[in-house]
Every structure is written in structure tokens, then in C-alpha cells.
C-alpha positions in Angstrom: -178.0 -186.8 24.8 -176.0 -190.0 24.9 -177.2 -190.7 28.5 -180.9 -190.1 27.6 -180.6 -192.2 24.5 -179.1 -195.0 26.7 -181.9 -194.6 29.2 -184.5 -194.7 26.4 -182.9 -197.9 25.0 -183.0 -199.5 28.5 -186.6 -198.5 28.8 -187.5 -200.4 25.7 -186.1 -203.5 27.3 -188.2 -203.0 30.4 -185.2 -202.1 32.6 -185.9 -200.6 36.0 -183.7 -197.6 35.2 -186.7 -196.1 33.2 -187.4 -192.6 34.5 -190.9 -191.6 35.6 -191.0 -188.7 33.1 -189.1 -187.5 30.0 -189.8 -183.9 29.0 -188.6 -181.6 26.2 -187.9 -178.2 27.7 -186.6 -174.7 26.8 -184.6 -173.3 29.7 -183.1 -169.8 30.3 -180.2 -169.3 32.8 -178.9 -165.9 33.9 -178.7 -163.7 36.9 -181.8 -161.6 37.8 -179.6 -158.5 38.0 -178.7 -159.0 34.3 -182.3 -158.0 33.4 -183.0 -155.0 35.7 -181.4 -151.7 36.7 -178.1 -150.1 35.9 -176.4 -153.5 35.4 -178.9 -154.8 32.8 -177.1 -156.7 30.0 -179.8 -159.2 28.9 -177.0 -161.7 28.7 -177.8 -165.3 29.6 -178.1 -168.7 27.8 -181.2 -170.3 26.3 -181.1 -174.1 26.1 -183.3 -176.6 24.3 -183.1 -179.8 26.4 -184.5 -183.2 27.2 -185.0 -183.9 30.9 -185.5 -187.3 32.5 -187.0 -187.4 36.1 -186.9 -190.2 38.6 -189.3 -190.0 41.6 -187.7 -191.6 44.5 -189.1 -192.8 47.9 -189.8 -190.2 50.6 -190.6 -187.3 48.1 -187.0 -187.1 46.7 -186.4 -186.9 43.0 -183.5 -186.8 40.5 -183.4 -184.9 37.2 -180.9 -185.2 34.4 -181.0 -182.9 31.4 -179.0 -182.8 28.2 -179.4 -180.0 25.8 -178.0 -177.6 23.2 -177.4 -173.8 23.8 -179.4 -171.8 21.3 -177.3 -168.6 21.6 -174.7 -167.3 19.2 -171.3 -168.9 19.6 -168.6 -166.4 20.7 -164.8 -166.3 20.9 -163.0 -163.9 23.1 -159.3 -164.5 23.2 -158.8 -168.1 24.5 -162.4 -168.3 25.8 -165.2 -169.7 23.6 -168.8 -170.3 24.5 -172.5 -169.8 23.8 -174.6 -167.4 25.9 -173.1 -166.9 29.4 -171.5 -170.4 29.6 -168.0 -171.2 28.4 -167.3 -174.2 26.3 -169.2 -176.1 23.6 -172.9 -175.8 22.8 -173.7 -179.1 24.7 -175.2 -178.4 28.2 -175.6 -181.0 30.9 -177.5 -180.5 34.2 -178.1 -182.9 37.1 -180.4 -182.1 40.1 -181.4 -183.8 43.3 -184.5 -182.4 45.0 -187.3 -182.8 47.5 -190.9 -182.2 46.7 -193.2 -180.5 49.3 -196.9 -181.4 48.9 -199.6 -178.9 49.9 -202.0 -180.0 52.6 -205.5 -180.3 51.0 -208.5 -179.6 53.2 -211.9 -180.8 52.3 
């Protein structure tokens, strides 16, 4: 959250670091096998997060997310976590990607 607050503060000053989009999101992370078949555990992590996206030249983009795990906190021996991720509730994600655009025919 500190990074996104910093980016928002820079945006108010008109700095070029301003992302193209800022979105509130709910994300779920798990393995598909955790929800189907004999290995189904329904164990994953649900995250409420804020995502900033920068659209770069040549269809590339960068996304940075900061959020909080909504799942129950657990302690198992020396391990602690929320959902399937170990550690504190705070969750950080960074992505670099490429966007493919569909060809439109008139």
C-alpha cells in the first residue's frame, strides 16, 4: 500500500510516474487441482487489493498490486500465514506483460 500511496501522491503533483489505471480488485490464487477430483481441498487465498497499471510502448504493460489476504490466519509450528501463502496478511504482486489485440474486420 505504501507504494500505491506514493504513486498517488506523485500523481497529484502531475508527475509522469502516474499509472494509466488504478483498480480495486478481489483476487483468488490457488491450484486448479485444489478444486476438482480426489485432491480437492478448496485451499487457496483471497486477496483484496489495489492494482496500478502502466501501459508502455509496443503493447507492453506493468502492473503492481498491494493487498491484504482475507483468509483466516493460521499457525502450524514455526510457519504462519493466511490462505495458502506463508507470512503476514500483506500481499504484493508485480507483473510485466504483453497485450495482443484482436484484428477487427469491417
